[in-house]
Steps between C-alpha positions, in 0.01 A plus 500: 500500500466370857639755744575491872490854649664634811470856612576618852203737482192283451283771335761569228551132442131449451489785250784343303325168508177651360691671217674176404175298507334762273785446254435127488749367750417256773603596855571169674599646835531823692702584809584803709716293737849379393464160671163439330657591162763229533236246615279583200793486258551138601126411486365672190591453139601851383680610185651798680501686828452878524648649819497843660655501845696728730874496418594382848280189453550438128844334507377240751183432298689453178754274665227281645315483169820392319540225761142375508382567137814543286317455171251787566585817299469811718427864402581757770330840512607778727377843588793564730725767351786468746833373351 
């Protein structure tokens, strides 16, 4: 599977990327910046996008992805425990 990864903490995103590659997936892009994520989503051919982002930024990122790459499936991870 070709995966585009976005994590707001670059080190954690790179760790996720390494784990996915070891399991046979192809990481076609990586971003730790929301604007770069949207730009890559338009440029690369990904089967899905894996996102971990701060809640206050996430809604805007998802909205922009839906507008610019509506066919791209998105999986959202969160370590934020606030309701």
